[in-house]
N, C-alpha and C positions, 0 to 999 in steps of 0.2 A: 684545545683549551690551554695549552702551555703558554700562549702569548699573554694570558691573563696573570701568569705567575712571574714575579720578578726574578731575573736571572741571578741577581745578587741581593741577598737579604742580610745585611750586617746585624749583628746582635743575636743571631741564633746560636745557642750553645749546644743543643741536640734536638733531634726530632724523630718521631715515629711516623712513617709515611713520607711522601704523600701517597694516599690510597685512592686510586681512580676507579670509577665504576661506569659501565656503559649499559644503560637500561634498554629494554626492548621498545619497539615503536608503540605497542599497545600501552605500556607503562607510561610513556611520554604523553600519550593522548589522554589517559584517564587519571593518573595518580600524581601525588608528590613523588619526586625521585631525586636521588642524591647524585652529585657530580664527582666530588672528591672531598677528602678530609684528612685529618692527621692530628697529631699532638706535638706541640712545640714547647721547648724550654728556651726562653729568650731573656735578654737583659738589654739595658740601654747600650747602643742606640737603635735597637730594633724599631722600625717604623714602616708602615705600609700606607701608600696613598693611591687611591683609584678614583678615576673620574666616572667610569661606567663599566658595568659588567652585568650581563643578563642572567642574574641569579640572586638568591638570598643566601645569607651566611648566618649561622648560629655559632656562638662562642660559649664555652663553659670554662670559667676561670677556676682552676684547681688550686692555684697558689699565687700570691703576689697581687699586682694590680696593673691595669692598663688604662691609658687615656684614649678617649674616642672623640672625634669631631665629626658630626653628622647632622645634616639638615639644619645648619646654622646654630647648632648647639654643641656644647662640650660637656662631657661627663666622665667620671671615673668608674670603672667596674673592678670589683675586688673579689677575693676568694668566695666561691659558691655562687657568684652572679652568673646569669645567663643573658647574653646579649643577642638580639635579633636585628639585622640590618637588611635593607633592600639595596643591593649593590648597584642598582640602576641609578641611585643617587650618589653624589660624591661622598666619599668617606675616607677617613684617615684614622688609623689607630697605632699606638706606640706603647712600648714598655716603659713603666715608671720605675721598675726595679726588676730583680730576677722574678720571672713569672712563668708558670706552667699553665697552658691552656689547650683545650681541645676545640676543634672546629670542624664544620663541614659546610660546603656549598650545596645548595639544592634548589629545585624549582618544581614546576608542575602546573597543570591546567587550572587548579583552584588555589594555588599558593598565594597569589596576589590578594585575593579576597580575605584569606585567613590573616595575612600580614596586616592588611588595612585595619581589620577589626582589632587585632592585638595592639597596633600602634595607637589607635583611637582610645583604647582602654587604659593602656599602661605606658606607652612610649616604647623604649628600646630594651629596658633592663627588667629582668624577672628573677625570681628565686623559686625553687621547688624543693620539697622534701627529697632526700637522697633516693628513696625508692621510686619516685616519680620522674627522676632525671635519667632518661635512657640514652643520653648522648654517648656515653662510653659503649653501650651495647650497639648503637648504630655504627660506630667506628669499627667495632669488632666484626660486624657483619660485612662492612665494606672491605676490610682487610682480609677476609676469608677467601676472596677471589671466587666465590660461588655465584651462580646466576640465581639470585633470590630476590627478584624485583618486588614481589608482593610482600614478602616478609619485611624488607627494608621500608617499603611504603607504609605498612601498618605501624611500624615503629615511629616513623615521622608523624603520622596522623596522631598517634598516641601522645607524642611529645607536645605537639601543637595544641592538642585538646587539653592536656594538663596545664599548659600555659594559659589557655582561655579560662579554664576553671579557677586557676589561681587568682584571676582578676575579677571573678564574678561578684564577690561581696562589695569590693570597692566601686566597681562600675555601676552596680545597681543600688548603691547607697544603702546597703544592708549592714547591720551590726554583726560583724564576724564573730563576736563573742557571745551572741545570744542565739541559741538554737530555738527555732520556731517549732513547737510541738504541733503536729497536724491535728486539728480538731476532730472529734469523733464523727461528726457528720460528714467530713471529707474522707475520713478513713473508710466509712461505710460505702461511700461512692467508689473509692479505689478497689475495695473488695468486690463490689458488684461488677465493675469493669473486668477485673481479672477472671471472674467466673463466667461472664457472659459476652466476652468480646466477639465471639463468633456470631452473635445475634445483632439485630438492628438496635442501636442505642441512640436515643435523642437527648439533647440537653434538658428538655422539659422533664423527661423521665428521671434523669440524674438529679435535677433540682428537687423533684418530689421525694426521692430517697433521702436527700439531705434535710428535708423539712425546711428549706429556705426558698425564698422567691427566686425566680430564674435570674434576675439581675444581681441579687445579693449572693446567690450561689456562684455565679461566674466570677464575680470579684473576689470572693473568698477563696475559691479554687485556685485562681491564678496567683493570689497572694502567697499561698502556702506551697503550691506545686510548681509554680514558675511558668506555666503555660495555660492556654485555654482548655476547657474540658474537651472540646472537639479535637484539638491538636493532640491532647494526651491520648485519647482513644485511638486516633490514627497512628501515633507513634507506638503505642502498645501493640496494635495489630501488626505493624511492620516488624517489630522485634520478634513476635511469635512466628511470622512468616519466614524471617531469616533463620530462625532456629530450625524450622521444619525443612527449609531448603537444604540445610547442612546435615541434619540428623535423620531425615526420612527419605524414602524413595517416592513419595507422593508426587503426582503431577502438579504442574504449576496451577492448573485450573482447580484441582482439589484443594491445594493450599489456599488459593484465593477465597474459596468458599468457606473453608474451615476457619479462616482468620477474619471473616466478617466483611469482606469486600463484596460489593453488589454485582460486580462483573469482573471477568479476567482482564478486560481492557482497562478498567479503572485501577485494578491492582497493579498492572504493569506500569501504568502511567505514574501513579504516586510512588511506586517503588523506585522507578528510574529517577524521579525528581529527588528522592531522599538520598540517593547514592551517587549523584552527579553524573547520571547517564548510564549506569550499569543496570541492565535488565535482570529480572529474576533468574533467567537462564544463564546469563554470563556470570552472575554472582555465584551460582551453584558450581559452575566449572572452576572459578577462581579459588574456591574454598577447598577444593580437593586436589 
């Protein structure tokens, strides 16, 4: 990896790191994983220019400002900004003043799809509340020199998930300042699902509980919950199944029955689809 790192980087005043990490083969196959990271204090003339690197990079600007040129566009990132770049694209960044920033390079089997979605929604720059920005925590984990692949991966998933959620209102053209109170008829349906998810549930049954026509019920449900009734029930069952896999010693077949799946084969298939290929059995092992 060192051939990606310039031997001379003028403008660096001090740095913590670089912290390198070597994930397992399984981690490389299944998860987001980190390559290296650090924290720099830089000033003019600090500048990095790369034509290609098979990774993604996340920056967190703690102080100062940096200029970026990426995908034929130029922009400035300032204090508290988070910047996400695909390093397979030409990129150039430089200090505009004394600047402190944290960063880490990462990749993984599903990283490209997550990056594509984020770029489509918001471009390269984001902001998060301090409690949702876990970049400092990720760097601390890398620096610990422990083999903690899954812990680091979960932190990256959490960070990227927070970035997606931060774009939700803008991307879906929702008014971020207006909270949508869920109507009583939809609340009744949600309560019914939570109490009866182990049983067979149909959309017609749910629309009847809501006292709405099936068409109007489905439209209203998606408007307030953000997904279709069918997908919500499936997601709810998957969440319950994951809880049982972690918190009980029940067999996978028992869990599939208790969570409302019509067969163990169906359960394993939809579970694996929801986790990017991790079966219930592998999920249970990874969580212990």
